[in-house]
C-alpha positions in Angstrom: 0.0 0.0 0.0 1.5 3.3 -1.0 1.9 6.1 1.4 0.0 4.2 4.1 1.3 6.2 7.0 0.3 9.5 5.6 -3.3 8.5 4.9 -5.7 11.0 6.4 -9.5 11.1 6.2 -10.9 13.5 3.7 -12.3 16.6 5.4 -9.4 17.2 7.8 -7.6 20.5 7.9 -4.2 20.4 9.7 -2.0 23.5 9.7 1.7 23.8 10.2 2.5 25.5 13.5 3.4 29.1 13.4 5.7 30.6 16.0 2.7 31.1 18.1 1.0 27.6 18.0 2.5 24.2 18.7 -0.4 22.0 17.8 -3.5 23.0 15.9 -5.7 20.7 13.9 -9.4 21.0 13.2 -12.0 18.8 11.6 -13.8 20.3 8.6 -16.7 17.9 9.3 -18.4 16.8 12.5 -17.4 13.5 14.0 -20.3 11.9 15.8 -20.2 9.9 19.1 -16.5 10.4 19.8 -15.1 8.6 22.9 -12.0 10.7 23.8 -11.1 8.7 26.9 -11.3 5.4 24.9 -9.0 6.8 22.3 -6.7 8.1 25.0 -6.1 4.6 26.4 -6.2 2.8 23.1 -9.5 1.3 24.0 -12.0 -0.3 21.6 -15.3 1.7 21.4 -17.9 -0.8 22.6 -21.6 -1.2 22.2 -22.2 -1.8 25.9 -20.3 1.3 26.9 -22.1 3.6 24.5 -25.5 2.1 25.5 -24.8 3.1 29.1 -24.0 6.7 28.1 -26.8 9.3 27.6 -28.0 8.9 24.1 -28.1 12.0 21.8 -31.4 13.5 20.9 -32.6 15.5 17.9 -30.5 15.6 14.7 -27.4 14.1 16.3 -29.4 10.9 17.0 -30.2 10.3 13.4 -28.0 8.0 11.2 -25.6 9.9 9.0 -27.2 10.1 5.5 -24.8 8.3 3.1 -27.0 7.2 0.1 -24.0 6.5 -2.2 -22.3 4.2 0.3 -23.5 0.6 0.7 -24.6 -0.5 4.2 -21.7 -3.0 4.2 -19.0 -4.6 2.1 -18.0 -8.3 2.1 -14.3 -7.2 1.8 -12.1 -4.1 1.9 -9.8 -4.4 -1.1 -8.2 -1.0 -1.1 -7.4 2.0 1.0 -10.4 3.7 -0.7 -12.7 1.0 0.6 -11.5 1.4 4.1 -11.8 5.3 3.9 -15.3 5.0 2.5 -16.5 2.8 5.4 -14.5 4.4 8.2 -15.4 6.7 11.1 -12.7 8.8 12.7 -12.3 9.6 16.3 -10.2 12.7 17.3 -9.4 13.4 13.7 -6.2 15.3 13.1 -4.9 14.9 16.6 -2.3 12.6 18.2 -5.1 10.4 19.2 -6.7 10.0 15.7 -8.3 6.6 15.2 -9.9 5.7 11.9 -11.9 2.5 12.3 -14.5 0.3 10.6 -16.9 -2.0 12.5 -17.3 -5.5 11.2 -19.5 -8.5 11.9 -18.8 -12.1 11.0 -22.0 -14.0 10.4 -21.0 -17.5 11.5 -24.5 -18.9 10.7 -24.1 -18.2 7.0 -22.7 -21.0 4.8 -19.9 -20.1 4.3 -19.5 -17.6 7.0 -20.1 -14.1 5.7 -18.1 -10.9 6.5 -19.8 -7.6 6.8 -17.6 -4.5 6.9 -20.2 -1.9 8.2 -20.7 1.7 7.0 -19.5 2.9 10.4 -20.5 6.6 10.2 -24.1 5.5 9.4 -24.4 2.6 11.8 -22.5 3.6 15.0 -23.3 0.3 16.7 -23.3 -3.3 15.5 -26.8 -3.8 16.6 -28.1 -0.8 14.6 -26.7 -2.4 11.5 -28.3 -5.7 12.2 -31.7 -4.1 12.9 -31.8 -1.5 10.2 -30.6 -3.8 7.4 -33.1 -6.4 8.5 -30.3 -9.0 8.9 -31.8 -9.7 12.4 -34.7 -7.2 12.6 -36.1 -8.0 16.0 -32.9 -8.9 18.0 -33.3 -8.2 21.7 -30.6 -7.5 24.3 -30.3 -11.1 25.6 -29.5 -12.2 22.0 -27.1 -9.4 21.5 -25.2 -10.3 24.7 -24.7 -13.9 23.5 -22.6 -12.6 20.7 -20.1 -11.4 23.2 -20.3 -13.9 26.0 -20.8 -17.5 24.6 -18.9 -19.7 22.3 -21.9 -20.8 20.1 -22.7 -17.2 19.1 -24.0 -16.3 15.7 -21.9 -13.2 15.2 -18.4 -12.0 16.0 -18.6 -8.3 16.5 -15.3 -6.4 16.0 -13.5 -3.3 14.9 -10.7 -2.8 12.4 -8.5 0.3 12.9 -5.6 2.2 11.5 -3.1 2.6 14.4 -1.1 5.7 13.3 1.4 5.4 16.1 2.7 2.0 15.0 1.8 2.4 11.3 -0.3 -0.7 11.2 -3.9 -2.0 10.9 -5.3 -4.0 13.8 -8.6 -5.8 14.5 -10.0 -6.1 18.0 -13.0 -7.0 20.1 -14.7 -5.4 23.1 -12.6 -5.9 26.2 -15.4 -8.0 27.8 -15.7 -10.3 24.9 -15.3 -13.9 26.2 -13.2 -15.0 23.2 -12.2 -18.6 22.8 -9.4 -20.0 20.7 -11.7 -21.4 18.0 -13.5 -18.0 17.7 -10.3 -16.1 17.4 -8.9 -18.5 14.7 -12.1 -18.0 12.7 -12.0 -14.2 13.1 -8.4 -14.1 12.1 -9.0 -16.1 9.0 -12.0 -14.0 8.0 -10.3 -10.7 8.5 -7.1 -11.6 6.8 -8.9 -13.1 3.8 -11.0 -10.1 3.2 -8.7 -7.1 3.9 -6.2 -5.6 1.5 -3.3 -5.0 3.9 -1.4 -6.8 6.7 -3.4 -6.7 9.9 -2.7 -7.8 13.5 -5.0 -8.8 16.3 -5.1 -6.2 19.1 -5.8 -7.5 22.6 -8.0 -5.6 24.9 -7.8 -7.7 28.0 -5.6 -10.3 29.7 -8.1 -13.0 28.5 -7.5 -11.9 24.9 -3.7 -12.2 25.4 -4.1 -15.7 26.8 -6.3 -16.8 23.9 -3.9 -15.2 21.4 -0.9 -17.0 22.9 -2.9 -20.3 22.9 -3.7 -20.0 19.2 -0.2 -18.7 18.2 -1.7 -15.7 16.5 0.5 -12.6 16.3 -0.9 -9.7 18.3 -0.2 -6.2 19.6 -1.3 -5.4 23.1 -3.1 -2.3 24.4 -0.1 -1.7 26.6 2.3 -1.7 23.6 0.1 0.8 21.7 -0.1 3.1 24.7 3.7 3.0 25.0 4.0 4.4 21.5 1.6 7.3 22.0 3.3 10.7 21.6 0.8 12.3 23.9 -1.1 11.2 27.0 -3.5 13.5 28.8 -3.3 13.0 32.6 -5.5 15.9 33.7 -7.6 17.9 31.3 -7.9 21.7 31.6 -6.7 25.1 30.4 -4.2 27.5 31.9 -2.3 30.7 31.2 1.3 31.0 32.3 5.0 31.4 31.5 6.7 28.4 30.0 9.6 27.1 32.2 11.7 24.2 31.0 13.1 22.3 34.0 16.1 20.1 33.1 16.6 18.5 36.5 15.3 18.4 40.1 17.4 21.5 41.1 15.0 23.7 39.2 11.8 22.3 40.6 11.6 24.5 43.7 12.3 27.6 41.7 9.0 27.3 39.9 6.4 30.0 40.5 2.6 29.6 40.6 2.1 31.2 37.2 4.6 28.9 35.5 3.8 26.2 33.0 6.4 23.6 33.9 8.0 21.5 31.2 9.7 18.7 33.0 12.5 16.6 31.6 12.1 14.2 34.5 9.0 13.3 36.6 9.8 14.7 40.1 8.7 13.2 43.4 7.1 16.5 44.4 6.2 19.8 42.8 5.3 23.3 44.1 2.0 24.8 42.8 2.2 25.8 39.1 -0.3 26.7 36.4 0.2 23.6 34.3 2.5 20.6 33.7 3.9 18.9 30.6 6.4 16.0 31.1 8.8 14.3 28.8 8.4 11.0 30.5 5.0 9.2 31.0 3.9 8.7 34.6 0.9 7.1 36.2 -2.5 8.5 37.1 -1.5 8.1 40.8 2.0 9.7 40.7 2.3 12.5 43.3 2.7 15.0 40.5 -0.5 14.0 38.8 -2.4 13.8 42.1 -1.3 17.3 42.9 -2.3 18.5 39.4 -5.8 16.9 39.9 -6.1 18.5 43.3 -5.1 21.9 42.0 -7.2 21.5 38.9 -4.4 22.3 36.5 -3.7 20.7 33.0 -1.1 17.9 33.0 0.0 15.8 30.1 2.9 13.6 28.8 4.3 15.0 25.6 7.1 13.2 23.8 10.2 15.4 23.5 8.3 18.2 25.2 11.4 20.3 26.0 12.4 20.3 22.3 8.9 20.9 21.1 8.4 23.9 23.4 11.9 25.3 23.4 10.8 28.3 21.2 8.3 29.2 23.9 10.7 29.1 26.9 10.1 32.1 29.1 7.1 33.3 27.0 3.5 33.7 28.2 1.2 31.2 26.6 -2.3 29.7 26.8 -2.2 25.9 27.4 -5.1 23.6 26.7 -4.9 19.9 27.4 -7.8 17.9 25.9 -8.4 14.2 25.6 -7.5 14.3 21.9 -4.4 16.6 22.1 -2.9 19.7 23.5 -2.6 23.3 22.3 0.0 26.0 23.2 -0.7 29.5 21.9 1.6 32.5 22.4 -0.2 35.4 24.2 -0.3 38.7 22.5 1.2 41.8 24.1 -2.3 43.0 24.8 -3.3 39.8 26.5 -0.2 39.9 28.7 -0.8 43.5 29.7 -4.4 42.5 30.7 -3.2 39.6 33.0 -4.3 40.0 36.7 -1.6 40.4 39.4 0.4 37.4 40.3 -1.4 37.0 43.7 -4.7 36.6 41.8 -3.3 34.2 39.3 -1.7 32.1 42.0 -5.1 31.9 43.7 -6.4 30.1 40.7 -4.3 27.1 41.5 -6.3 25.2 44.1 -8.7 27.1 46.3 -9.0 30.8 46.8 -6.5 31.9 49.6 -8.2 31.6 53.0 -11.0 29.3 51.8 -9.3 26.0 52.6 -9.8 24.8 56.2 -7.6 22.4 58.1 -9.3 20.1 60.6 -9.8 22.0 63.9 -7.6 20.1 66.3 -8.6 18.8 69.7 -5.6 19.5 71.9 -7.1 18.0 75.0 -6.2 14.5 74.0 -2.7 13.6 75.2 -2.9 9.9 75.3 -1.3 7.6 72.7 -4.3 6.1 70.9 -4.0 2.5 69.6 -5.3 1.7 66.1 -8.1 -0.4 67.5 -9.6 2.6 69.2 -9.5 5.0 66.2 -12.6 6.0 64.3 -13.5 8.9 62.0 -14.2 11.1 65.0 -10.5 10.9 66.0 -9.4 12.9 63.0 -9.6 15.9 65.4 -6.9 14.4 67.6 -4.8 12.3 65.1 -5.6 13.4 61.6 -7.7 11.8 58.9 -5.0 9.3 57.8 -4.8 7.7 61.2 -8.6 7.9 61.8 -9.3 6.3 58.4 -6.9 3.4 59.2 -8.9 2.7 62.4 -12.2 2.9 60.4 -10.9 0.3 57.9 -9.8 -2.0 60.6 -13.1 -1.8 62.3 -14.9 -2.5 59.0 -13.3 -6.0 59.0 -13.2 -6.3 55.2 -12.8 -10.0 54.4 -9.3 -11.0 53.2 -7.7 -7.8 54.5 -5.8 -6.5 57.5 -4.4 -3.2 58.7 -0.9 -3.3 60.4 -1.2 -2.4 64.0 0.0 0.9 65.3 -0.7 3.9 67.6 -1.3 7.6 67.1 0.8 10.4 68.6 -1.9 13.1 68.8 -1.7 16.7 67.7 -1.3 17.8 71.3 2.2 16.4 71.4 3.2 18.4 68.4 1.6 21.5 69.8 3.3 21.2 73.2 6.7 20.5 71.6 6.5 23.5 69.2 5.3 25.9 71.8 8.1 24.8 74.1 10.6 25.6 71.4 9.2 28.9 70.3 8.0 27.8 66.8 5.6 30.7 66.3 8.4 33.3 66.8 10.7 31.3 64.6 8.2 31.2 61.7 7.5 35.0 62.1 11.2 35.8 61.9 11.6 33.4 58.9 8.8 35.1 57.0 10.3 38.5 57.6 13.6 37.5 55.9 14.3 39.6 52.8 13.1 37.7 49.7 11.2 35.1 51.6 7.7 36.0 50.2 8.8 36.4 46.5 11.8 34.1 45.9 11.2 30.3 46.1 15.0 29.6 46.5 15.1 31.9 49.6 12.0 30.1 51.0 13.6 26.7 50.3 16.8 27.6 52.1 14.9 29.1 55.1 12.6 26.1 55.4 15.5 23.6 55.3 17.2 25.5 58.1 14.0 25.4 60.2 13.5 21.6 59.6 17.1 21.0 60.7 16.5 23.0 63.9 13.3 21.2 64.7 15.1 17.8 64.5 17.7 19.1 67.0 15.2 20.5 69.5 14.8 18.3 72.6 11.7 16.3 73.3 10.4 16.2 76.9 11.9 13.1 78.5 8.6 11.8 79.8 6.9 12.2 76.4 9.7 10.3 74.6 9.6 7.6 77.2 5.9 7.2 76.6 6.5 6.7 72.8 9.1 4.0 73.5 6.9 2.2 76.0 4.0 2.0 73.6 6.3 0.8 70.8 7.6 -1.9 73.1 4.4 -3.0 74.7 1.9 -2.8 71.8 4.2 -3.4 68.7 6.8 -5.6 70.4 9.7 -3.2 69.7 9.9 -4.3 66.1 10.5 -2.2 62.9 7.9 0.5 62.4 7.0 3.1 59.8 6.6 6.5 61.3 4.0 8.3 59.1 2.5 11.7 58.9 -1.1 12.3 59.7 -1.7 16.1 59.7 -4.9 18.1 59.9 -4.2 19.4 56.4 -4.2 16.2 54.3 -6.6 13.5 53.1 -9.4 16.1 53.1 -12.4 16.1 50.7 -11.0 19.1 48.8 -7.3 18.8 49.4 -5.3 15.5 49.1 -1.9 16.6 50.3 -0.5 13.5 48.6 3.3 13.3 48.8 3.8 16.5 50.8 4.9 15.1 54.1 7.6 12.6 55.2 7.4 8.9 56.1 10.4 7.4 57.9 10.6 3.7 57.0 11.6 0.7 59.2 12.6 2.4 62.4 14.1 -0.2 64.7 15.4 1.5 67.9 14.0 3.8 70.5 16.5 6.6 69.7 15.7 6.4 66.0 11.9 6.5 66.9 12.4 9.8 68.6 14.3 11.3 65.7 11.8 9.9 63.2 8.9 11.6 65.0 10.7 14.9 64.9 11.4 14.4 61.2 7.8 13.9 60.5 6.9 16.9 62.5 9.5 18.9 60.7 8.0 17.9 57.3 5.2 20.4 57.9 7.9 22.7 56.6 8.8 20.7 53.5 9.0 23.2 50.6 6.4 21.4 48.6 4.0 21.3 51.5 4.5 25.0 52.3 3.8 26.0 48.7 0.8 23.6 48.2 -0.8 24.8 51.5 -0.2 28.4 50.7 -1.8 28.0 47.2 -4.8 26.2 48.8 -5.2 28.8 51.5 -4.0 27.1 54.7 -2.3 29.5 57.1 1.0 28.2 58.6 -0.4 28.6 62.1 -3.4 26.4 61.4 -1.4 23.2 60.5 -0.6 20.6 63.1 1.0 17.2 62.6 -0.1 13.9 64.1 2.1 10.9 63.8 1.1 7.3 63.2 3.6 4.7 64.3 2.8 1.5 62.4 4.2 -2.0 62.3 6.5 -2.4 59.2 5.6 -5.1 56.7 7.9 -6.5 54.1 5.4 -6.7 51.3 5.6 -8.8 48.2 3.9 -6.2 46.1 2.4 -2.8 46.9 0.5 -0.1 45.1 -2.3 2.3 45.0 -5.8 2.1 43.5 -8.7 4.4 42.8 -12.2 3.2 43.0 -13.2 4.8 39.7 -11.6 5.5 36.3 -9.2 8.4 36.8 -9.3 9.2 33.1 -13.1 9.3 32.7 -15.5 10.1 35.6 -18.2 8.4 33.6 -16.9 5.0 34.4 -17.7 4.4 38.1 -17.6 0.7 37.5 -13.9 0.8 36.8 -11.1 0.3 39.4 -7.7 1.6 38.5 -4.7 -0.2 40.1 -1.0 0.9 40.1 1.5 -1.6 41.4 5.2 -2.4 41.9 7.1 -5.1 43.5 8.3 -4.8 47.1 7.5 -1.9 49.5 5.2 0.7 47.9 7.3 3.8 48.5 8.1 4.2 44.8 4.7 3.5 43.4 3.6 7.2 43.6 6.9 8.8 42.9 6.3 8.6 39.2 10.0 8.4 38.2 9.5 5.0 36.7 6.3 3.7 35.3 4.4 1.3 37.5 2.3 -1.6 36.3 -1.1 -0.1 35.6 -4.3 -2.1 35.1 -8.0 -1.3 35.0 -10.7 -3.7 36.0 -14.4 -3.3 35.1 -17.0 -4.8 37.4 -19.4 -4.5 34.4 -17.4 -6.2 31.6 -15.3 -8.3 34.0 -12.3 -7.4 31.8 -8.8 -6.6 33.0 -6.9 -4.2 30.8 -3.2 -3.7 31.1 -2.1 -0.1 30.5 1.6 -0.6 31.4 4.0 -3.1 32.9 6.4 -2.2 35.7 9.7 -0.7 34.4 11.5 -1.3 37.8 14.7 -3.4 37.8 14.9 -3.4 41.5 12.5 -3.4 44.4 12.6 -2.0 48.0 12.6 -4.4 50.9 13.1 -3.9 54.6 16.7 -3.9 55.8 17.5 -6.0 58.8 19.5 -3.1 60.3 16.7 -0.5 59.7 15.5 1.4 56.7 15.1 -0.2 53.3 17.4 -1.7 50.7 17.2 -2.3 47.0 17.2 -5.8 45.6 17.1 -6.9 42.0 13.9 -8.3 40.5 13.3 -10.6 37.7 12.8 -8.5 34.6 9.5 -8.9 32.7 7.6 -10.7 35.5 4.1 -9.3 35.9 3.3 -7.8 39.3 -0.4 -8.5 39.4 -2.3 -11.7 38.6 -5.8 -11.6 37.3 -7.1 -13.1 40.5 -5.3 -10.5 42.6 -6.7 -7.7 40.4 -10.3 -8.9 41.0 -9.7 -9.3 44.8 -8.2 -5.8 45.0 -11.2 -4.3 43.1 -13.6 -6.0 45.5 -11.6 -4.7 48.5 -11.6 -1.2 46.9 -15.4 -1.3 46.6 -15.7 -2.3 50.3 -13.5 0.5 51.4 -15.6 3.0 49.3 -18.7 1.7 51.1 -16.9 2.2 54.4 -16.5 5.9 53.6 -20.1 6.6 52.6 -19.7 5.7 48.9 -17.1 8.5 48.3 -14.4 7.4 45.7 -11.2 6.6 47.4 -7.4 6.7 46.7 -6.2 3.6 48.6 -2.7 2.4 49.4 -2.4 -1.4 49.6 0.2 -4.1 49.8 0.3 -7.9 49.7 2.0 -10.2 52.2 1.6 -13.7 50.9 -2.1 -14.2 50.0 -3.2 -11.4 52.4 -4.1 -7.8 51.2 -2.9 -5.2 53.6 -4.6 -1.8 53.7 -2.2 1.1 54.4 -4.2 4.3 53.7 -7.5 5.6 52.3 -8.2 9.2 51.3 -10.9 10.8 49.3 -10.0 10.9 45.6 -9.7 14.6 44.8 -10.1 16.0 41.3 -10.6 19.6 40.1 -10.7 20.9 36.6 -10.3 24.5 35.4 
């Protein structure tokens, strides 16, 4: 086939970028029933999914009039045939997907292929009914064609995958394909199509069947890996483009910057928008911060090179499911920008509107996990309180590692004894502190160092050690933050504060508690709270001392599709081997899967890129150990179990979607944290 890669549907207008615009493509014709989130994740558009969406009314609900095009063809013998029958999603964008629905009638003798006029018949069932092939088919009969081996029809889609320069055919992710069905489909498609075509798998079941039959295939994960663009959080922003080559430039970013990151950092101060050169996961700290702040965030291949001409310039950024746009602002637009303080307020909440939990400083006792409930967030923070609520829920097949809370009152007493309020006041009066991030970073580091050196009341420290020995047996513990300004319905606080892993001595426990207290003044925490409107004096830190576990695997899951809020039946899971500290760092892609309780399908978005894992060190802390390359982190059975546990956790917290940290120890699922899943969009 000549010039196959450059094939583009008629009716598209794509313009070369000027000095002002990086990406600008528009469709000259309307594309009906687009599924941007499906295209984003290389998903097959499915009948079931569309039927569960609100159906269009009025003219949009009518079939596209195409009197000169047959309702179907028995074969596609040329590029022209394909173009004639194809519908295009996200035309002219990095996510463009030209595709033709097909149906194999297995009852016909011999079996008959129907390549469907896809702009006219948006669903397989419409084709069957409107062409009178099966005029009165009902839902139960339709379902059989996806779920049972002795079905009459094979319903599939044939697509041009521009990112790999190849045609693929595929089936709905919930299709219960068998080896004989796949062999028949493969024979029918290849005998009736003009170009080489590969099977595309949309679930782990499809991969197993393809391996069983020996049919060459391309996985959804492989296609996603080749995408030049991946939207992580949709939205628009105005700001100055700042290209950040390494981590040293992260804390110099300002709230009105659009950060172009060569590496995915562990943390990020508030900015107006984010573009990264490396793909990360939906649950990386950077993306969770972007969602909480409601700012656009996307992976763009070679972003620094693509945007080099805009470095230091004011631009308007738009991240959509189908692509991104960067437009240089005019001098008039720049002059009309509001003051920086007002622009900064657009990131997250309006200053002064965010509210930390009002602390109850009357409680001085160390509270064991078994006694904690939601009401204890006023003494110990939401993180610790939620752990107690999950343990009390007794979710089958799960456990919560034991621990105890050091309440806010201990932090308050310690800081008052050491004059923290005066120290903060002097720090904020330093020349340049308010306007220069580097000055703030240096001052905050000095304050953290001082806090760790300040002495703890001897009786208080002795109480911590006694609880550690008597309740937790003096074994290794994780010393974790549980402030009154994180895990809130409108403010996640993910990744802002410090966790000290595998503490094994009494002296180390005392130092670890002070490090967690001092992390109130981590630069990323200071900047995020300032942008969200938390005053420095309103933040207190509780500490949760928790038994350390040497997990086999660990990760995070969200109880809905983070890419599309319209999919509440989906659980997104991100996982790595070993202890889960790195899962949310985002510096290496974790294994990512999605499970649908509706289709029962497991879809793999990425496999773990880690070559080592973290495990507990016998002398304290953690150590890196090599892992077997290419081994999957999650089994299908574990994915389904995790999804069921996630649903139970969501029910525990009044059906609010949750961001859940989990681990596995042997066959047991261990719950380590649950917080409301926070997402804003501007």
